[in-house]
C-alpha positions as semicolon CSV with decimal commas, in nm:
position;residue;x (nm);y (nm);z (nm)
1;M;9,612;16,747;4,126
2;L;9,650;16,692;4,501
3;A;9,421;16,386;4,487
4;F;9,637;16,244;4,208
5;T;9,963;16,311;4,413
6;S;9,813;16,141;4,713
7;L;9,710;15,838;4,514
8;L;10,058;15,817;4,356
9;L;10,210;15,839;4,705
10;I;9,993;15,553;4,832
11;I;10,088;15,327;4,534
12;V;10,461;15,396;4,599
13;V;10,428;15,319;4,963
14;L;10,231;14,986;4,894
15;L;10,495;14,880;4,639
16;W;10,772;14,956;4,892
17;L;10,603;14,744;5,153
18;F;10,560;14,457;4,907
19;V;10,933;14,451;4,827
20;K;11,058;14,517;5,179
21;A;10,801;14,316;5,377
22;P;10,769;13,966;5,241
23;F;10,543;13,871;5,528
24;L;10,271;14,101;5,364
25;R;10,276;13,896;5,040
26;R;10,045;13,608;4,984
27;R;10,277;13,305;4,988
28;S;10,247;13,043;4,722
29;P;10,202;12,684;4,848
30;P;10,507;12,457;4,803
31;I;10,301;12,247;4,562
32;S;10,599;12,037;4,442
33;V;10,895;11,966;4,666
34;N;11,216;11,776;4,606
35;Y;11,336;11,611;4,929
36;H;11,702;11,523;4,894
37;F;11,715;11,326;5,213
38;S;12,067;11,203;5,188
39;R;12,369;11,339;4,987
40;K;12,538;10,994;4,977
41;C;12,574;10,830;4,636
42;N;12,727;10,514;4,493
43;M;12,835;10,699;4,178
44;T;13,060;11,002;4,101
45;C;12,897;11,194;3,823
46;A;13,136;11,474;3,731
47;F;12,860;11,745;3,708
48;C;12,676;11,662;4,032
49;F;12,514;11,969;4,177
50;H;12,410;11,814;4,513
51;T;12,736;11,648;4,622
52;A;12,813;11,436;4,935
53;T;12,928;11,720;5,159
54;T;12,750;11,561;5,462
55;S;12,639;11,209;5,576
56;H;12,344;11,339;5,769
57;I;12,002;11,178;5,732
58;E;11,700;11,266;5,948
59;T;11,536;11,019;6,172
60;P;11,216;10,863;6,020
61;E;11,013;11,037;6,294
62;N;11,157;11,386;6,206
63;A;11,123;11,329;5,828
64;K;10,758;11,225;5,871
65;R;10,690;11,543;6,083
66;G;10,846;11,758;5,804
67;L;10,658;11,588;5,545
68;K;10,334;11,642;5,742
69;L;10,407;12,007;5,773
70;L;10,465;12,034;5,395
71;K;10,140;11,857;5,326
72;E;9,961;12,100;5,562
73;A;10,129;12,389;5,376
74;G;10,002;12,274;5,032
75;M;10,245;12,017;4,891
76;K;10,079;11,794;4,637
77;K;10,381;11,619;4,492
78;C;10,688;11,490;4,691
79;N;10,993;11,381;4,489
80;F;11,259;11,179;4,679
81;A;11,602;11,232;4,555
82;G;11,967;11,232;4,676
83;G;12,240;11,136;4,658
84;E;12,115;10,794;4,566
85;P;11,783;10,731;4,757
86;F;11,803;10,347;4,709
87;L;12,112;10,340;4,934
88;Y;11,837;10,358;5,215
89;P;11,560;10,128;5,094
90;K;11,395;10,081;5,433
91;F;11,387;10,457;5,488
92;L;11,265;10,540;5,132
93;G;10,998;10,277;5,150
94;E;10,867;10,390;5,485
95;M;10,854;10,765;5,364
96;I;10,680;10,655;5,037
97;D;10,410;10,458;5,229
98;Y;10,364;10,744;5,476
99;C;10,308;10,999;5,201
100;K;10,050;10,796;5,026
101;D;9,879;10,586;5,301
102;T;9,875;10,849;5,571
103;L;9,920;11,194;5,410
104;Q;9,717;11,108;5,100
105;I;9,965;11,309;4,884
106;E;9,861;11,328;4,513
107;S;10,198;11,224;4,374
108;V;10,510;11,044;4,502
109;S;10,809;11,015;4,282
110;I;11,176;10,907;4,301
111;V;11,485;11,003;4,111
112;S;11,751;10,732;4,101
113;N;12,055;10,633;3,904
114;G;11,880;10,288;3,889
115;S;12,183;10,076;3,988
116;L;12,041;9,965;4,318
117;I;11,672;9,918;4,239
118;K;11,542;9,569;4,308
119;E;11,213;9,433;4,169
120;R;11,114;9,318;4,533
121;F;11,117;9,687;4,638
122;L;10,864;9,777;4,358
123;Q;10,652;9,468;4,455
124;K;10,626;9,601;4,810
125;H;10,596;9,977;4,755
126;G;10,509;10,015;4,382
127;H;10,137;10,075;4,447
128;N;10,239;10,394;4,631
129;I;10,489;10,513;4,356
130;D;10,338;10,735;4,085
131;I;10,667;10,818;3,912
132;L;11,014;10,643;3,899
133;A;11,266;10,871;3,725
134;I;11,596;10,720;3,615
135;S;11,893;10,921;3,530
136;C;12,059;10,812;3,209
137;D;12,297;11,046;3,034
138;S;12,413;10,814;2,755
139;F;12,328;10,483;2,575
140;D;12,701;10,438;2,526
141;E;12,851;10,265;2,834
142;A;13,195;10,423;2,760
143;T;13,036;10,773;2,779
144;N;12,875;10,671;3,098
145;V;13,204;10,575;3,249
146;K;13,350;10,909;3,138
147;I;13,071;11,103;3,320
148;G;13,113;10,894;3,628
149;R;12,786;10,709;3,608
150;G;12,926;10,400;3,435
151;S;12,851;10,055;3,584
152;G;12,902;9,857;3,262
153;N;12,539;9,759;3,247
154;Q;12,365;10,092;3,291
155;V;12,160;10,051;2,966
156;K;12,059;9,691;3,028
157;K;11,949;9,788;3,381
158;L;11,742;10,082;3,244
159;Y;11,541;9,860;3,014
160;E;11,488;9,614;3,304
161;I;11,349;9,901;3,523
162;A;11,125;10,022;3,241
163;S;10,971;9,672;3,225
164;W;10,917;9,668;3,602
165;C;10,741;10,008;3,584
166;Q;10,507;9,877;3,330
167;K;10,445;9,557;3,541
168;Y;10,375;9,751;3,858
169;S;10,184;10,043;3,695
170;I;10,448;10,307;3,770
171;K;10,500;10,599;3,535
172;F;10,848;10,562;3,387
173;K;11,047;10,878;3,339
174;L;11,408;10,960;3,215
175;N;11,636;11,236;3,326
176;T;11,929;11,325;3,107
177;V;12,196;11,590;3,184
178;V;12,322;11,714;2,844
179;N;12,695;11,795;2,876
180;R;13,034;11,809;2,696
181;F;13,049;11,417;2,666
182;N;12,699;11,345;2,533
183;H;12,559;11,653;2,353
184;L;12,640;11,520;2,008
185;E;12,471;11,178;2,079
186;D;12,157;11,071;1,888
187;M;11,933;10,888;2,153
188;N;11,623;10,874;1,940
189;Q;11,627;10,493;1,889
190;H;11,647;10,420;2,261
191;I;11,391;10,682;2,364
192;S;11,144;10,550;2,102
193;A;11,199;10,192;2,241
194;L;11,174;10,282;2,608
195;Q;10,872;10,514;2,566
196;P;10,910;10,716;2,887
197;F;10,601;10,924;2,966
198;R;10,835;11,216;3,029
199;W;11,205;11,269;2,930
200;K;11,361;11,567;3,108
201;C;11,680;11,692;2,938
202;F;11,878;11,934;3,156
203;Q;12,161;12,159;3,046
204;V;12,451;12,087;3,286
205;L;12,431;12,341;3,570
206;I;12,697;12,505;3,773
207;V;12,591;12,561;4,128
208;A;12,797;12,766;4,367
209;G;12,956;12,576;4,663
210;E;12,866;12,237;4,490
211;N;13,045;12,183;4,160
212;D;13,188;12,527;4,067
213;S;13,564;12,498;4,147
214;D;13,849;12,276;4,250
215;A;13,777;12,361;4,611
216;T;13,435;12,183;4,591
217;L;13,389;11,808;4,560
218;R;13,302;11,844;4,188
219;N;13,414;12,097;3,931
220;A;13,183;12,074;3,639
221;H;13,319;12,368;3,428
222;S;13,476;12,132;3,183
223;L;13,143;11,964;3,107
224;T;12,946;12,274;3,035
225;I;12,806;12,345;2,698
226;S;12,674;12,650;2,527
227;D;12,293;12,740;2,493
228;E;12,335;12,670;2,113
229;E;12,478;12,314;2,179
230;F;12,192;12,240;2,415
231;D;11,943;12,366;2,163
232;D;12,088;12,153;1,896
233;F;12,062;11,838;2,111
234;C;11,696;11,919;2,187
235;K;11,631;11,984;1,810
236;R;11,783;11,645;1,725
237;H;11,527;11,479;1,955
238;S;11,229;11,712;1,894
239;G;11,030;11,430;1,742
240;Q;11,004;11,272;2,085
241;A;10,667;11,361;2,235
242;S;10,808;11,300;2,594
243;L;11,087;11,546;2,560
244;V;11,086;11,826;2,817
245;P;11,401;12,055;2,770
246;E;11,530;12,252;3,072
247;P;11,801;12,505;2,986
248;N;11,993;12,674;3,274
249;R;11,758;12,979;3,286
250;L;11,464;12,762;3,377
251;M;11,635;12,499;3,599
252;A;11,853;12,718;3,830
253;K;11,586;12,865;4,061
254;S;11,252;12,692;3,968
255;Y;11,288;12,396;4,205
256;L;11,199;12,382;4,571
257;I;11,474;12,172;4,713
258;L;11,455;12,045;5,075
259;D;11,799;11,921;5,195
260;E;11,902;11,649;5,433
261;Y;11,837;11,882;5,728
262;M;11,494;11,972;5,593
263;R;11,613;12,318;5,489
264;F;11,509;12,487;5,162
265;L;11,804;12,557;4,945
266;D;11,857;12,892;4,777
267;R;12,003;12,884;4,423
268;D;12,016;13,264;4,434
269;G;12,346;13,258;4,633
270;K;12,190;13,287;4,979
271;A;12,226;13,049;5,275
272;P;11,974;12,769;5,326
273;S;11,662;12,848;5,515
274;E;11,614;12,730;5,870
275;S;11,478;12,379;5,901
276;I;11,113;12,349;5,852
277;L;11,120;12,141;6,175
278;K;11,228;12,452;6,358
279;A;11,083;12,743;6,169
280;G;10,777;12,584;5,998
281;V;10,722;12,583;5,623
282;R;10,595;12,944;5,575
283;R;10,888;13,113;5,747
284;A;11,139;12,882;5,583
285;L;10,998;12,960;5,237
286;E;11,034;13,333;5,308
287;Q;11,410;13,292;5,360
288;V;11,468;13,156;5,003
289;F;11,395;13,263;4,642
290;W;11,172;13,035;4,437
291;D;11,109;13,130;4,083
292;E;10,750;13,032;4,043
293;A;10,711;13,174;3,689
294;A;11,012;12,952;3,579
295;F;10,841;12,660;3,757
296;L;10,536;12,695;3,534
297;E;10,730;12,776;3,225
298;R;10,936;12,457;3,255
299;G;10,615;12,251;3,285
300;G;10,627;12,202;3,656
301;L;10,261;12,119;3,664
302;Y;10,171;11,796;3,467
303;D;9,971;11,480;3,498
304;W;10,191;11,341;3,782
305;N;9,943;11,099;3,927
306;K;9,928;10,747;3,780
307;G;9,559;10,755;3,842
308;S;9,321;11,000;3,685
309;C;9,414;11,361;3,737
310;S;9,220;11,639;3,558
311;S;9,368;11,970;3,461
312;D;9,130;12,144;3,702
313;K;9,277;11,944;4,000
314;M;9,625;12,052;3,894
315;G;9,547;12,419;3,934
316;L;9,782;12,623;4,163
317;E;9,599;12,752;4,472
318;W;9,751;13,101;4,495
């Protein structure tokens, strides 16, 4: 009986240490990082969860140093986002080429609204881009205008970019935020025509301090939809092999987001981490919550390299 009590006490102590002392845990590598290097954007999407609260952008030297630290910590995929990354084509191109040519990162991707993409950029840098994801919330231009992403030729531009991706051997991806204005739309015809290799459909998300009240730059509460409405949208498009649904429960805390100061953002209500340039990647990761289980459940690991990439190669190293 005494031996059993002692063993139980040891287990309790070890569990307490695991909870209270994160430095004792084996940290997971930041295998996929979303680097939002600027908050500036040329559009005003009403639901935006990463709003233009600053105009800061790191120097190319600092950004490269941070990317190198991430690679050394285990990053295999770097996704450049914003804001709108194509507001800074010179910076974006330099970072893409550095990630591939110097760091030899497995996958480099970009998320853009598409409006500023020029074919000459893809001619120059396309060999180093694995995935180009374009945000498209509706195939009705009037709906796009309501959302704040309307340019009058959003759909036409989307088809043009899809053809460029095919021309320059870049995986073409679509991102759609399902919200109050578009949740009843049937997009099957266009998705079948565009044939994205991956179509991410996000349930519009409220993020504290970004789009949650009239005190923030955006207030997305009027655009939210119920879980049932989101599910109905996904069921309507379930015949699309590329469909990857992301309800709020999977999206909220499953992304590793690096902001314009190279800090990890915490979607658990905490302050951002220290900059990885100051604290290093490991310490910065310990200061935020990343839902690794949700990352895997939402399909965070997939064939993200435009070359050959086996399932064994994609295994998490933890």
